C-alpha positions in Angstrom: -16.2 -11.0 -4.0 -14.3 -7.8 -4.6 -12.1 -6.7 -7.5 -8.8 -5.4 -6.2 -5.9 -3.8 -8.1 -2.5 -4.1 -6.5 0.0 -1.4 -7.9 3.4 -2.9 -7.7 2.1 -6.4 -8.1 5.5 -8.1 -8.3 6.7 -6.7 -4.9 7.4 -9.0 -2.0 4.3 -7.8 0.0 2.1 -7.9 -3.1 3.0 -11.5 -3.9 1.9 -12.5 -0.4 -1.2 -10.4 -0.5 -2.6 -11.6 -3.8 -3.0 -15.3 -2.7 -4.7 -14.2 0.5 -7.2 -12.3 -1.5 -7.8 -14.8 -4.3 -8.2 -17.6 -1.8 -11.2 -15.9 -0.3 -12.7 -15.3 -3.7 -11.5 -11.8 -4.6 -10.5 -11.0 -8.1 -7.0 -9.5 -8.1 -5.3 -7.5 -10.8 -1.5 -7.3 -10.3 -0.2 -4.2 -12.1 3.4 -4.7 -13.0 6.1 -2.8 -15.0 8.1 -5.7 -16.3 6.3 -8.3 -18.6 8.9 -10.9 -17.6 7.2 -10.9 -14.1 3.9 -12.1 -15.5 4.3 -15.7 -14.7 5.4 -14.9 -11.1 2.3 -12.8 -10.3 -0.1 -15.2 -12.1 1.2 -18.0 -9.9 -0.4 -16.1 -7.0 -3.8 -16.3 -8.6 -3.8 -12.7 -9.8 -4.3 -11.5 -13.3 -1.2 -9.6 -14.5 -1.6 -6.3 -16.3 1.6 -4.7 -17.7 1.4 -0.9 -17.0 4.2 1.3 -15.8 2.7 3.8 -13.4 6.0 5.6 -13.4 5.3 6.8 -16.9 1.5 6.6 -17.3 -0.6 9.7 -16.9 -3.4 9.8 -14.3 -6.0 9.3 -17.0 -4.1 6.2 -18.3 -3.9 4.8 -14.8 -7.6 5.4 -14.3 -8.2 3.3 -17.4 -6.2 0.5 -15.8 -8.0 0.5 -12.5 -11.6 1.3 -13.8 -14.1 -1.2 -12.6 -12.2 -2.3 -9.4 -13.5 -1.9 -5.9 -10.2 -1.0 -4.3 -6.6 -0.2 -5.0 -3.6 -1.2 -2.9 -0.5 0.9 -3.7 2.5 -1.2 -2.9 4.9 0.0 -5.6 8.3 1.4 -4.8 11.5 2.4 -6.5 13.6 0.3 -4.0 15.9 3.2 -3.0 19.3 4.0 -4.4 18.2 6.5 -7.0 16.7 9.7 -5.6 15.1 10.8 -8.9 13.4 7.5 -9.4 12.3 7.4 -5.7 10.5 10.7 -6.2 9.1 9.5 -9.6 7.6 6.3 -8.2 7.1 6.7 -4.4 5.7 10.3 -4.7 4.7 11.2 -8.2 3.3 7.9 -9.4 1.5 7.4 -6.1 -0.1 10.9 -6.3 -1.2 10.2 -9.9 -2.7 6.9 -8.8 -4.6 8.6 -6.0 -6.0 11.1 -8.5 -6.7 8.3 -11.0 -8.8 6.5 -8.4 -10.9 9.6 -8.0 -11.3 9.9 -11.8 -12.3 6.2 -12.0 -14.5 6.3 -8.9 -12.5 3.6 -7.2 -12.9 5.0 -3.8 -11.2 2.5 -1.5 -7.5 3.0 -1.3 -4.9 1.3 0.9 -1.4 2.8 0.9 1.6 0.7 2.1 3.8 3.4 3.6 6.4 3.1 6.5 6.4 3.7 10.2 7.5 7.4 10.7 6.2 8.7 7.4 5.0 12.3 8.0 5.8 15.8 6.8 8.0 16.3 9.9 9.8 13.0 9.5 13.1 14.4 10.8 15.3 12.7 8.4 18.3 14.9 7.6 18.8 16.1 4.0 22.2 14.5 3.8 20.8 11.0 4.6 20.3 8.6 1.8 16.9 7.9 3.2 15.8 11.5 2.8 14.3 11.2 -0.7 12.2 8.2 0.4 11.0 10.0 3.5 10.1 13.1 1.5 8.4 11.1 -1.2 6.2 8.9 1.1 5.3 11.9 3.3 4.1 13.8 0.2 2.1 10.9 -1.2 0.5 10.1 2.2 -0.5 13.7 2.7 -2.0 13.9 -0.8 -4.0 10.8 0.0 -5.3 12.3 3.3 -6.5 15.4 1.4 -8.3 13.3 -1.2 -11.9 12.3 -1.3 -11.0 8.6 -1.1 -11.8 6.1 1.6 -8.2 5.7 2.5 -6.2 3.6 5.0 -2.4 4.1 5.4 -0.4 1.2 6.6 2.9 2.1 8.4 4.9 -1.1 9.0 8.3 -0.8 10.6 11.4 -2.5 9.2 10.4 -5.4 7.0 11.7 -8.9 7.3 11.2 -12.2 5.4 10.4 -14.2 8.5 7.3 -16.3 8.6 4.2 -14.3 9.6 2.7 -14.7 13.1 -0.7 -13.1 12.6 0.0 -10.9 15.6 1.0 -7.2 15.6 1.3 -4.2 17.9 0.3 -0.7 17.1 3.4 1.3 17.9 5.2 4.5 17.2 8.6 3.1 18.1 10.7 1.2 15.5 10.7 -2.5 15.4 10.4 -5.3 12.8 7.5 -6.9 11.0 7.4 -9.8 8.6 6.2 -8.9 5.1 3.7 -11.8 5.5 2.0 -10.0 8.3 1.9 -6.7 6.4 0.1 -8.6 3.6 -2.3 -10.1 6.2 -3.0 -6.6 7.6 -3.7 -5.2 4.1 -6.0 -8.2 3.4 -7.9 -7.6 6.6 -8.2 -3.8 6.1 -9.8 -4.4 2.7 -12.7 -6.2 4.5 -13.1 -3.4 7.1 -14.6 -0.1 5.9 -14.3 1.1 9.5 -10.6 1.5 9.0 -11.1 4.2 6.4 -9.4 7.3 7.7 -7.0 5.3 9.8 -3.2 5.5 9.8 -1.9 2.2 11.2 1.7 2.2 12.5 2.6 -1.3 13.5 5.4 -3.8 14.4 5.3 -7.4 15.5 3.4 -7.9 18.7 1.0 -10.0 20.6 -2.4 -8.6 19.5 -4.3 -10.3 16.8 -4.6 -8.3 13.6 -8.3 -8.0 14.1 -7.9 -6.6 17.6 -5.2 -4.1 16.6 -7.4 -2.9 13.7 -10.3 -2.4 16.1 -8.1 0.1 18.0 -6.9 1.7 14.8 -10.5 2.1 13.5 -11.5 3.8 16.8 -8.8 6.3 16.1 -9.7 6.9 12.5 -10.4 10.5 11.4 -13.9 11.0 10.0 -14.1 11.1 6.2 -16.6 12.8 4.0 
């Protein structure tokens, strides 16, 4: 059994990830901003903790996650407001990464997006630019940390039923949120995926087989 904290616990991926974890015996803490969402996340088997990572300091976040074995960062501002996008997708993510190091919670899984990198190529006049910048900065900060990190890069998300099959890919495609949750759940069982960036879409490989390939490409971590 592991103790896993999901930051952004009311998100669509998080609410599909939590029952996968609790059903195998893991203890899940769903960190949420809105107390009205408590019942929703507790219905997944998780324990709800109301804590707004957008406003908490790194030390305060460390107090929330202390004692856990891993953190999954699946929070997001949802677009539309550039200032809040930077505040959540970049700044809160970076503070959470730092908080994990403070609290000695060394396993960290980041839910990013396919194409996230410092040279993302999104023009500044695009409405997507703040998100691309924010995720690139957070992912880079994670790579430079001392954590045992894995970065998941799913392509365009859908609400279709999961298939349990994916493809590692650099080209855009689609992927059900259910399969993103399944990948995150599998990664948490696989320390060999630490140091791996996993870009993926729907495909024909089992999740386990695709992660074998991703693990083989992982960068060595200290």
